[in-house]
Predicted model as a PDB file, atoms N, CA, C, CB and O in Angstrom, pLDDT in the B-factor column:
MODEL        1                                                                  
ATOM      1  N   UNK A   1      -5.705 -10.897  -6.021  1.00 59.00           N  
ATOM      2  CA  UNK A   1      -5.242  -9.911  -7.123  1.00 59.00           C  
ATOM      3  C   UNK A   1      -4.002  -9.815  -7.373  1.00 59.00           C  
ATOM      4  CB  UNK A   1      -5.569  -8.675  -6.927  1.00 59.00           C  
ATOM      5  O   UNK A   1      -3.250 -10.599  -6.794  1.00 59.00           O  
ATOM      6  N   UNK A   2      -3.537  -8.986  -8.153  1.00 93.00           N  
ATOM      7  CA  UNK A   2      -1.927  -8.644  -8.312  1.00 93.00           C  
ATOM      8  C   UNK A   2      -1.614  -7.306  -7.582  1.00 93.00           C  
ATOM      9  CB  UNK A   2      -1.451  -8.460  -9.991  1.00 93.00           C  
ATOM     10  O   UNK A   2      -2.483  -6.507  -7.234  1.00 93.00           O  
ATOM     11  N   UNK A   3      -0.051  -7.124  -7.357  1.00 93.00           N  
ATOM     12  CA  UNK A   3      -0.324  -6.477  -6.695  1.00 93.00           C  
ATOM     13  C   UNK A   3      -0.102  -5.399  -6.766  1.00 93.00           C  
ATOM     14  CB  UNK A   3      -0.156  -6.767  -6.025  1.00 93.00           C  
ATOM     15  O   UNK A   3       0.273  -4.831  -5.741  1.00 93.00           O  
ATOM     16  N   UNK A   4      -0.262  -4.506  -8.243  1.00 94.00           N  
ATOM     17  CA  UNK A   4      -0.556  -3.012  -8.660  1.00 94.00           C  
ATOM     18  C   UNK A   4      -1.790  -3.120  -7.907  1.00 94.00           C  
ATOM     19  CB  UNK A   4      -0.685  -2.535 -10.395  1.00 94.00           C  
ATOM     20  O   UNK A   4      -1.790  -2.435  -6.884  1.00 94.00           O  
ATOM     21  N   UNK A   5      -2.888  -3.820  -8.140  1.00 96.00           N  
ATOM     22  CA  UNK A   5      -4.147  -3.325  -8.025  1.00 96.00           C  
ATOM     23  C   UNK A   5      -4.321  -3.318  -6.614  1.00 96.00           C  
ATOM     24  CB  UNK A   5      -5.174  -4.070  -8.768  1.00 96.00           C  
ATOM     25  O   UNK A   5      -4.986  -2.355  -6.233  1.00 96.00           O  
ATOM     26  N   UNK A   6      -3.684  -4.586  -5.139  1.00 96.00           N  
ATOM     27  CA  UNK A   6      -3.682  -4.484  -4.181  1.00 96.00           C  
ATOM     28  C   UNK A   6      -3.172  -2.702  -3.621  1.00 96.00           C  
ATOM     29  CB  UNK A   6      -2.994  -5.673  -3.910  1.00 96.00           C  
ATOM     30  O   UNK A   6      -3.865  -2.004  -2.881  1.00 96.00           O  
ATOM     31  N   UNK A   7      -2.131  -2.387  -4.077  1.00 96.00           N  
ATOM     32  CA  UNK A   7      -1.502  -1.196  -3.552  1.00 96.00           C  
ATOM     33  C   UNK A   7      -2.884  -0.113  -4.726  1.00 96.00           C  
ATOM     34  CB  UNK A   7       0.750  -1.113  -3.976  1.00 96.00           C  
ATOM     35  O   UNK A   7      -2.817   0.996  -4.197  1.00 96.00           O  
ATOM     36  N   UNK A   8      -3.297  -0.065  -5.189  1.00 97.00           N  
ATOM     37  CA  UNK A   8      -4.333   1.119  -5.811  1.00 97.00           C  
ATOM     38  C   UNK A   8      -4.698   0.736  -4.125  1.00 97.00           C  
ATOM     39  CB  UNK A   8      -5.749   0.848  -7.558  1.00 97.00           C  
ATOM     40  O   UNK A   8      -4.112   1.287  -3.193  1.00 97.00           O  
ATOM     41  N   UNK A   9      -5.803  -0.335  -3.944  1.00 97.00           N  
ATOM     42  CA  UNK A   9      -6.877  -0.214  -3.388  1.00 97.00           C  
ATOM     43  C   UNK A   9      -6.239  -0.169  -1.822  1.00 97.00           C  
ATOM     44  CB  UNK A   9      -7.927  -1.355  -3.846  1.00 97.00           C  
ATOM     45  O   UNK A   9      -7.081   0.377  -1.109  1.00 97.00           O  
ATOM     46  N   UNK A  10      -5.186  -0.507  -1.130  1.00 97.00           N  
ATOM     47  CA  UNK A  10      -4.927   0.072  -0.014  1.00 97.00           C  
ATOM     48  C   UNK A  10      -4.385   1.863  -0.064  1.00 97.00           C  
ATOM     49  CB  UNK A  10      -3.891  -0.929   0.561  1.00 97.00           C  
ATOM     50  O   UNK A  10      -4.114   2.530   0.935  1.00 97.00           O  
ATOM     51  N   UNK A  11      -4.349   2.227  -1.148  1.00 98.00           N  
ATOM     52  CA  UNK A  11      -4.140   3.834  -0.585  1.00 98.00           C  
ATOM     53  C   UNK A  11      -5.360   4.300  -0.746  1.00 98.00           C  
ATOM     54  CB  UNK A  11      -3.057   4.876  -1.378  1.00 98.00           C  
ATOM     55  O   UNK A  11      -5.512   5.463  -0.372  1.00 98.00           O  
ATOM     56  N   UNK A  12      -6.952   3.367  -1.507  1.00 98.00           N  
ATOM     57  CA  UNK A  12      -7.830   4.569  -1.349  1.00 98.00           C  
ATOM     58  C   UNK A  12      -7.859   4.498  -0.137  1.00 98.00           C  
ATOM     59  CB  UNK A  12      -9.167   4.673  -1.971  1.00 98.00           C  
ATOM     60  O   UNK A  12      -7.565   5.448   0.588  1.00 98.00           O  
ATOM     61  N   UNK A  13      -8.326   3.025   0.401  1.00 98.00           N  
ATOM     62  CA  UNK A  13      -8.348   2.812   1.917  1.00 98.00           C  
ATOM     63  C   UNK A  13      -8.112   4.018   3.172  1.00 98.00           C  
ATOM     64  CB  UNK A  13      -7.268   1.814   2.085  1.00 98.00           C  
ATOM     65  O   UNK A  13      -8.867   4.478   4.028  1.00 98.00           O  
ATOM     66  N   UNK A  14      -6.893   4.230   2.867  1.00 98.00           N  
ATOM     67  CA  UNK A  14      -5.941   4.746   3.567  1.00 98.00           C  
ATOM     68  C   UNK A  14      -6.329   6.129   3.202  1.00 98.00           C  
ATOM     69  CB  UNK A  14      -4.516   4.247   3.279  1.00 98.00           C  
ATOM     70  O   UNK A  14      -6.539   6.858   4.172  1.00 98.00           O  
ATOM     71  N   UNK A  15      -6.479   6.680   1.984  1.00 98.00           N  
ATOM     72  CA  UNK A  15      -6.981   8.237   1.738  1.00 98.00           C  
ATOM     73  C   UNK A  15      -9.017   8.235   2.689  1.00 98.00           C  
ATOM     74  CB  UNK A  15      -7.029   8.553  -0.763  1.00 98.00           C  
ATOM     75  O   UNK A  15      -9.590   8.916   3.539  1.00 98.00           O  
ATOM     76  N   UNK A  16      -9.307   7.183   1.927  1.00 98.00           N  
ATOM     77  CA  UNK A  16     -10.725   7.215   3.036  1.00 98.00           C  
ATOM     78  C   UNK A  16     -10.579   7.216   4.807  1.00 98.00           C  
ATOM     79  CB  UNK A  16     -11.642   5.675   2.712  1.00 98.00           C  
ATOM     80  O   UNK A  16     -11.314   7.865   5.551  1.00 98.00           O  
ATOM     81  N   UNK A  17      -9.734   6.550   5.134  1.00 98.00           N  
ATOM     82  CA  UNK A  17      -9.268   6.500   6.671  1.00 98.00           C  
ATOM     83  C   UNK A  17      -8.620   8.202   7.196  1.00 98.00           C  
ATOM     84  CB  UNK A  17      -7.814   5.113   6.779  1.00 98.00           C  
ATOM     85  O   UNK A  17      -8.847   8.901   8.183  1.00 98.00           O  
ATOM     86  N   UNK A  18      -7.823   8.358   6.087  1.00 98.00           N  
ATOM     87  CA  UNK A  18      -7.033   9.961   6.985  1.00 98.00           C  
ATOM     88  C   UNK A  18      -8.345  10.790   6.437  1.00 98.00           C  
ATOM     89  CB  UNK A  18      -4.930  10.857   6.185  1.00 98.00           C  
ATOM     90  O   UNK A  18      -9.131  10.122   7.109  1.00 98.00           O  
ATOM     91  N   UNK A  19      -8.904  11.392   5.991  1.00 98.00           N  
ATOM     92  CA  UNK A  19     -10.090  12.005   5.388  1.00 98.00           C  
ATOM     93  C   UNK A  19     -10.980  12.012   6.737  1.00 98.00           C  
ATOM     94  CB  UNK A  19     -10.766  11.106   4.004  1.00 98.00           C  
ATOM     95  O   UNK A  19     -11.243  13.058   7.330  1.00 98.00           O  
ATOM     96  N   UNK A  20     -11.373  10.863   7.118  1.00 98.00           N  
ATOM     97  CA  UNK A  20     -11.781  11.030   8.565  1.00 98.00           C  
ATOM     98  C   UNK A  20     -11.218  11.193   9.795  1.00 98.00           C  
ATOM     99  CB  UNK A  20     -12.297  10.268   8.816  1.00 98.00           C  
ATOM    100  O   UNK A  20     -11.840  11.626  10.765  1.00 98.00           O  
ATOM    101  N   UNK A  21      -9.801  10.793   9.805  1.00 98.00           N  
ATOM    102  CA  UNK A  21      -9.203  11.085  10.792  1.00 98.00           C  
ATOM    103  C   UNK A  21      -9.094  12.989  10.672  1.00 98.00           C  
ATOM    104  CB  UNK A  21      -7.809  10.116  10.772  1.00 98.00           C  
ATOM    105  O   UNK A  21      -9.316  13.650  11.687  1.00 98.00           O  
ATOM    106  N   UNK A  22      -8.762  13.635   9.433  1.00 97.00           N  
ATOM    107  CA  UNK A  22      -8.850  15.172   9.448  1.00 97.00           C  
ATOM    108  C   UNK A  22      -9.766  15.515  10.040  1.00 97.00           C  
ATOM    109  CB  UNK A  22      -8.933  15.837   8.333  1.00 97.00           C  
ATOM    110  O   UNK A  22      -9.402  16.548  10.602  1.00 97.00           O  
ATOM    111  N   UNK A  23     -11.027  15.261  10.361  1.00 97.00           N  
ATOM    112  CA  UNK A  23     -12.616  15.332  10.683  1.00 97.00           C  
ATOM    113  C   UNK A  23     -12.413  14.784  12.322  1.00 97.00           C  
ATOM    114  CB  UNK A  23     -13.798  14.113   9.481  1.00 97.00           C  
ATOM    115  O   UNK A  23     -13.389  14.377  12.953  1.00 97.00           O  
ATOM    116  N   UNK A  24     -11.447  14.815  12.743  1.00 97.00           N  
ATOM    117  CA  UNK A  24     -11.254  14.404  13.955  1.00 97.00           C  
ATOM    118  C   UNK A  24     -11.452  13.332  14.772  1.00 97.00           C  
ATOM    119  CB  UNK A  24     -11.599  14.981  14.369  1.00 97.00           C  
ATOM    120  O   UNK A  24     -11.144  13.341  15.964  1.00 97.00           O  
ATOM    121  N   UNK A  25     -12.143  12.042  13.981  1.00 97.00           N  
ATOM    122  CA  UNK A  25     -12.272  10.537  14.414  1.00 97.00           C  
ATOM    123  C   UNK A  25     -10.713   9.917  14.647  1.00 97.00           C  
ATOM    124  CB  UNK A  25     -13.141   9.605  13.121  1.00 97.00           C  
ATOM    125  O   UNK A  25     -10.113   9.270  13.788  1.00 97.00           O  
ATOM    126  N   UNK A  26     -10.313  10.169  15.661  1.00 97.00           N  
ATOM    127  CA  UNK A  26      -8.969   9.374  16.208  1.00 97.00           C  
ATOM    128  C   UNK A  26      -8.735   8.101  16.042  1.00 97.00           C  
ATOM    129  CB  UNK A  26      -8.816   9.406  17.497  1.00 97.00           C  
ATOM    130  O   UNK A  26      -7.627   7.588  16.197  1.00 97.00           O  
ATOM    131  N   UNK A  27      -9.867   7.444  15.681  1.00 98.00           N  
ATOM    132  CA  UNK A  27      -9.991   6.048  15.359  1.00 98.00           C  
ATOM    133  C   UNK A  27      -9.464   5.633  14.001  1.00 98.00           C  
ATOM    134  CB  UNK A  27     -11.374   5.677  15.452  1.00 98.00           C  
ATOM    135  O   UNK A  27      -8.671   4.716  13.786  1.00 98.00           O  
ATOM    136  N   UNK A  28     -10.116   6.580  12.969  1.00 98.00           N  
ATOM    137  CA  UNK A  28      -9.438   6.648  12.079  1.00 98.00           C  
ATOM    138  C   UNK A  28      -8.039   6.801  11.804  1.00 98.00           C  
ATOM    139  CB  UNK A  28      -9.879   7.220  11.716  1.00 98.00           C  
ATOM    140  O   UNK A  28      -7.491   6.053  10.995  1.00 98.00           O  
ATOM    141  N   UNK A  29      -7.678   7.321  12.150  1.00 97.00           N  
ATOM    142  CA  UNK A  29      -5.681   7.302  12.299  1.00 97.00           C  
ATOM    143  C   UNK A  29      -5.300   6.645  12.579  1.00 97.00           C  
ATOM    144  CB  UNK A  29      -4.806   7.940  12.993  1.00 97.00           C  
ATOM    145  O   UNK A  29      -4.178   7.133  12.717  1.00 97.00           O  
ATOM    146  N   UNK A  30      -5.181   5.371  12.971  1.00 98.00           N  
ATOM    147  CA  UNK A  30      -5.069   3.935  13.373  1.00 98.00           C  
ATOM    148  C   UNK A  30      -5.214   3.149  12.313  1.00 98.00           C  
ATOM    149  CB  UNK A  30      -5.999   3.509  14.347  1.00 98.00           C  
ATOM    150  O   UNK A  30      -4.595   2.086  12.267  1.00 98.00           O  
ATOM    151  N   UNK A  31      -5.829   3.438  11.562  1.00 98.00           N  
ATOM    152  CA  UNK A  31      -6.663   2.300  10.475  1.00 98.00           C  
ATOM    153  C   UNK A  31      -5.560   3.420   9.689  1.00 98.00           C  
ATOM    154  CB  UNK A  31      -8.964   2.129  10.095  1.00 98.00           C  
ATOM    155  O   UNK A  31      -4.461   2.923   9.444  1.00 98.00           O  
ATOM    156  N   UNK A  32      -5.656   4.158   9.479  1.00 98.00           N  
ATOM    157  CA  UNK A  32      -4.758   4.765   8.070  1.00 98.00           C  
ATOM    158  C   UNK A  32      -3.388   4.150   8.026  1.00 98.00           C  
ATOM    159  CB  UNK A  32      -4.468   6.545   8.101  1.00 98.00           C  
ATOM    160  O   UNK A  32      -2.913   3.391   7.181  1.00 98.00           O  
ATOM    161  N   UNK A  33      -2.810   4.688   9.221  1.00 98.00           N  
ATOM    162  CA  UNK A  33      -0.959   4.320   9.765  1.00 98.00           C  
ATOM    163  C   UNK A  33      -1.233   2.537   9.617  1.00 98.00           C  
ATOM    164  CB  UNK A  33      -0.357   5.003  12.135  1.00 98.00           C  
ATOM    165  O   UNK A  33      -0.149   1.961   9.522  1.00 98.00           O  
ATOM    166  N   UNK A  34      -2.444   1.570   9.580  1.00 98.00           N  
ATOM    167  CA  UNK A  34      -2.187   0.396   9.347  1.00 98.00           C  
ATOM    168  C   UNK A  34      -2.665   0.492   7.728  1.00 98.00           C  
ATOM    169  CB  UNK A  34      -2.905  -0.628  10.403  1.00 98.00           C  
ATOM    170  O   UNK A  34      -1.876  -0.037   6.944  1.00 98.00           O  
ATOM    171  N   UNK A  35      -3.600   0.971   7.277  1.00 98.00           N  
ATOM    172  CA  UNK A  35      -3.149   0.752   6.078  1.00 98.00           C  
ATOM    173  C   UNK A  35      -1.608   1.442   5.024  1.00 98.00           C  
ATOM    174  CB  UNK A  35      -4.343   1.053   5.589  1.00 98.00           C  
ATOM    175  O   UNK A  35      -1.205   1.067   3.923  1.00 98.00           O  
ATOM    176  N   UNK A  36      -1.083   2.539   5.944  1.00 98.00           N  
ATOM    177  CA  UNK A  36       0.285   2.863   5.024  1.00 98.00           C  
ATOM    178  C   UNK A  36       1.493   1.764   5.545  1.00 98.00           C  
ATOM    179  CB  UNK A  36       0.899   4.705   5.324  1.00 98.00           C  
ATOM    180  O   UNK A  36       2.514   1.435   4.940  1.00 98.00           O  
ATOM    181  N   UNK A  37       1.156   1.456   6.472  1.00 98.00           N  
ATOM    182  CA  UNK A  37       1.885  -0.141   6.953  1.00 98.00           C  
ATOM    183  C   UNK A  37       2.148  -0.892   5.213  1.00 98.00           C  
ATOM    184  CB  UNK A  37       0.327  -1.454   8.240  1.00 98.00           C  
ATOM    185  O   UNK A  37       3.138  -1.009   4.491  1.00 98.00           O  
ATOM    186  N   UNK A  38       0.201  -1.404   5.038  1.00 98.00           N  
ATOM    187  CA  UNK A  38       0.219  -2.011   4.425  1.00 98.00           C  
ATOM    188  C   UNK A  38       0.609  -2.357   2.665  1.00 98.00           C  
ATOM    189  CB  UNK A  38      -0.479  -2.047   4.895  1.00 98.00           C  
ATOM    190  O   UNK A  38       0.644  -3.322   1.901  1.00 98.00           O  
ATOM    191  N   UNK A  39       0.925  -0.461   2.650  1.00 98.00           N  
ATOM    192  CA  UNK A  39       1.588   0.117   1.371  1.00 98.00           C  
ATOM    193  C   UNK A  39       2.677  -0.312   1.124  1.00 98.00           C  
ATOM    194  CB  UNK A  39       1.779   1.394   1.311  1.00 98.00           C  
ATOM    195  O   UNK A  39       3.034  -0.782   0.044  1.00 98.00           O  
ATOM    196  N   UNK A  40       3.425  -0.175   2.261  1.00 98.00           N  
ATOM    197  CA  UNK A  40       4.406  -0.012   2.223  1.00 98.00           C  
ATOM    198  C   UNK A  40       5.036  -1.486   2.111  1.00 98.00           C  
ATOM    199  CB  UNK A  40       4.666   0.828   3.166  1.00 98.00           C  
ATOM    200  O   UNK A  40       5.765  -1.777   1.163  1.00 98.00           O  
ATOM    201  N   UNK A  41       4.738  -2.342   3.059  1.00 97.00           N  
ATOM    202  CA  UNK A  41       4.650  -3.948   2.387  1.00 97.00           C  
ATOM    203  C   UNK A  41       4.468  -4.788   0.835  1.00 97.00           C  
ATOM    204  CB  UNK A  41       3.573  -4.399   2.972  1.00 97.00           C  
ATOM    205  O   UNK A  41       5.124  -5.536   0.111  1.00 97.00           O  
ATOM    206  N   UNK A  42       3.327  -4.219   0.866  1.00 97.00           N  
ATOM    207  CA  UNK A  42       3.495  -4.653  -0.829  1.00 97.00           C  
ATOM    208  C   UNK A  42       3.955  -3.331  -1.881  1.00 97.00           C  
ATOM    209  CB  UNK A  42       1.770  -5.264  -1.468  1.00 97.00           C  
ATOM    210  O   UNK A  42       3.975  -3.451  -3.106  1.00 97.00           O  
ATOM    211  N   UNK A  43       4.223  -2.389  -1.336  1.00 97.00           N  
ATOM    212  CA  UNK A  43       5.321  -1.699  -2.352  1.00 97.00           C  
ATOM    213  C   UNK A  43       6.809  -2.439  -2.743  1.00 97.00           C  
ATOM    214  CB  UNK A  43       5.736  -0.276  -1.646  1.00 97.00           C  
ATOM    215  O   UNK A  43       7.471  -2.361  -3.778  1.00 97.00           O  
ATOM    216  N   UNK A  44       7.003  -3.035  -1.739  1.00 97.00           N  
ATOM    217  CA  UNK A  44       8.294  -3.761  -1.532  1.00 97.00           C  
ATOM    218  C   UNK A  44       8.164  -5.244  -1.792  1.00 97.00           C  
ATOM    219  CB  UNK A  44       8.810  -3.551  -0.101  1.00 97.00           C  
ATOM    220  O   UNK A  44       9.162  -5.934  -1.584  1.00 97.00           O  
ATOM    221  N   UNK A  45       7.093  -5.798  -2.205  1.00 96.00           N  
ATOM    222  CA  UNK A  45       7.131  -7.412  -2.927  1.00 96.00           C  
ATOM    223  C   UNK A  45       7.026  -6.408  -4.236  1.00 96.00           C  
ATOM    224  CB  UNK A  45       5.555  -8.945  -2.552  1.00 96.00           C  
ATOM    225  O   UNK A  45       7.571  -6.941  -5.203  1.00 96.00           O  
ATOM    226  N   UNK A  46       6.659  -5.534  -4.440  1.00 95.00           N  
ATOM    227  CA  UNK A  46       6.649  -4.946  -6.456  1.00 95.00           C  
ATOM    228  C   UNK A  46       7.556  -4.754  -6.330  1.00 95.00           C  
ATOM    229  CB  UNK A  46       5.883  -3.653  -7.357  1.00 95.00           C  
ATOM    230  O   UNK A  46       8.122  -5.399  -7.213  1.00 95.00           O  
ATOM    231  N   UNK A  47       8.569  -4.026  -5.547  1.00 95.00           N  
ATOM    232  CA  UNK A  47      10.071  -4.086  -6.062  1.00 95.00           C  
ATOM    233  C   UNK A  47      10.486  -5.354  -6.127  1.00 95.00           C  
ATOM    234  CB  UNK A  47      11.077  -3.366  -5.223  1.00 95.00           C  
ATOM    235  O   UNK A  47      11.029  -5.671  -7.186  1.00 95.00           O  
ATOM    236  N   UNK A  48      10.403  -6.037  -5.432  1.00 95.00           N  
ATOM    237  CA  UNK A  48      11.491  -7.168  -5.158  1.00 95.00           C  
ATOM    238  C   UNK A  48      11.045  -7.674  -6.446  1.00 95.00           C  
ATOM    239  CB  UNK A  48      11.420  -8.282  -3.690  1.00 95.00           C  
ATOM    240  O   UNK A  48      11.901  -8.404  -6.946  1.00 95.00           O  
ATOM    241  N   UNK A  49       9.465  -7.469  -7.514  1.00 93.00           N  
ATOM    242  CA  UNK A  49       9.043  -8.780  -8.487  1.00 93.00           C  
ATOM    243  C   UNK A  49       9.947  -8.247  -9.481  1.00 93.00           C  
ATOM    244  CB  UNK A  49       7.251  -9.056  -9.062  1.00 93.00           C  
ATOM    245  O   UNK A  49      10.903  -8.680 -10.124  1.00 93.00           O  
ATOM    246  N   UNK A  50       9.165  -6.899  -9.361  1.00 93.00           N  
ATOM    247  CA  UNK A  50      10.234  -6.215 -10.433  1.00 93.00           C  
ATOM    248  C   UNK A  50      11.786  -6.210 -10.489  1.00 93.00           C  
ATOM    249  CB  UNK A  50      10.021  -4.895 -10.396  1.00 93.00           C  
ATOM    250  O   UNK A  50      12.198  -6.139 -11.647  1.00 93.00           O  
ATOM    251  N   UNK A  51      12.981  -6.281  -9.317  1.00 94.00           N  
ATOM    252  CA  UNK A  51      14.188  -7.134  -9.688  1.00 94.00           C  
ATOM    253  C   UNK A  51      13.762  -8.211 -10.454  1.00 94.00           C  
ATOM    254  CB  UNK A  51      14.956  -7.665  -8.516  1.00 94.00           C  
ATOM    255  O   UNK A  51      13.932  -8.286 -11.671  1.00 94.00           O  
ATOM    256  N   UNK A  52      13.373  -8.805  -9.967  1.00 92.00           N  
ATOM    257  CA  UNK A  52      13.365 -10.193 -10.030  1.00 92.00           C  
ATOM    258  C   UNK A  52      13.243 -10.627 -11.855  1.00 92.00           C  
ATOM    259  CB  UNK A  52      11.966 -10.744  -8.982  1.00 92.00           C  
ATOM    260  O   UNK A  52      13.842 -11.557 -12.396  1.00 92.00           O  
ATOM    261  N   UNK A  53      12.215  -9.563 -12.577  1.00 90.00           N  
ATOM    262  CA  UNK A  53      11.922  -9.382 -13.318  1.00 90.00           C  
ATOM    263  C   UNK A  53      13.536  -9.149 -14.366  1.00 90.00           C  
ATOM    264  CB  UNK A  53      10.892  -8.529 -12.962  1.00 90.00           C  
ATOM    265  O   UNK A  53      13.884  -9.907 -15.271  1.00 90.00           O  
ATOM    266  N   UNK A  54      13.911  -8.528 -14.132  1.00 88.00           N  
ATOM    267  CA  UNK A  54      15.007  -8.131 -14.240  1.00 88.00           C  
ATOM    268  C   UNK A  54      15.686  -8.654 -14.692  1.00 88.00           C  
ATOM    269  CB  UNK A  54      15.399  -7.869 -13.566  1.00 88.00           C  
ATOM    270  O   UNK A  54      15.921  -8.774 -15.894  1.00 88.00           O  
ATOM    271  N   UNK A  55      16.311  -9.227 -13.542  1.00 84.00           N  
ATOM    272  CA  UNK A  55      17.349 -10.700 -13.405  1.00 84.00           C  
ATOM    273  C   UNK A  55      17.096 -12.384 -14.336  1.00 84.00           C  
ATOM    274  CB  UNK A  55      17.141 -11.170 -11.588  1.00 84.00           C  
ATOM    275  O   UNK A  55      17.884 -13.237 -14.744  1.00 84.00           O  
ATOM    276  N   UNK A  56      15.335 -12.218 -14.369  1.00 84.00           N  
ATOM    277  CA  UNK A  56      15.409 -12.952 -14.982  1.00 84.00           C  
ATOM    278  C   UNK A  56      15.496 -12.736 -16.807  1.00 84.00           C  
ATOM    279  CB  UNK A  56      14.547 -13.535 -14.390  1.00 84.00           C  
ATOM    280  O   UNK A  56      15.694 -13.735 -17.498  1.00 84.00           O  
ATOM    281  N   UNK A  57      15.374 -11.746 -17.273  1.00 82.00           N  
ATOM    282  CA  UNK A  57      15.836 -11.070 -18.558  1.00 82.00           C  
ATOM    283  C   UNK A  57      16.988 -11.496 -19.151  1.00 82.00           C  
ATOM    284  CB  UNK A  57      16.029  -9.752 -18.399  1.00 82.00           C  
ATOM    285  O   UNK A  57      17.375 -12.071 -20.168  1.00 82.00           O  
ATOM    286  N   UNK A  58      17.700 -10.633 -17.385  1.00 78.00           N  
ATOM    287  CA  UNK A  58      18.987 -11.207 -18.178  1.00 78.00           C  
ATOM    288  C   UNK A  58      20.283 -12.184 -18.153  1.00 78.00           C  
ATOM    289  CB  UNK A  58      19.477 -10.388 -18.343  1.00 78.00           C  
ATOM    290  O   UNK A  58      21.495 -12.019 -18.289  1.00 78.00           O  
ATOM    291  N   UNK A  59      19.330 -13.401 -17.887  1.00 69.00           N  
ATOM    292  CA  UNK A  59      19.890 -14.583 -18.268  1.00 69.00           C  
ATOM    293  C   UNK A  59      19.596 -15.154 -19.844  1.00 69.00           C  
ATOM    294  CB  UNK A  59      19.409 -15.525 -17.245  1.00 69.00           C  
ATOM    295  O   UNK A  59      20.088 -16.219 -20.217  1.00 69.00           O  
TER     296      UNK A  59                                                      
ENDMDL                                                                          
END                                                                             
């Protein structure tokens, strides 16, 4: 799975868990935070990939 698809997938999972949290499901809040952490990690990987591609083009 490519990084962008992974990011989109995590975002959808986060939205679903956050909606459950909004309805009072406290355990969903924990899962939502987990998905946010995964989003952060994936976004950083994507940033590094983009930066690496830019550096390769400069050479």
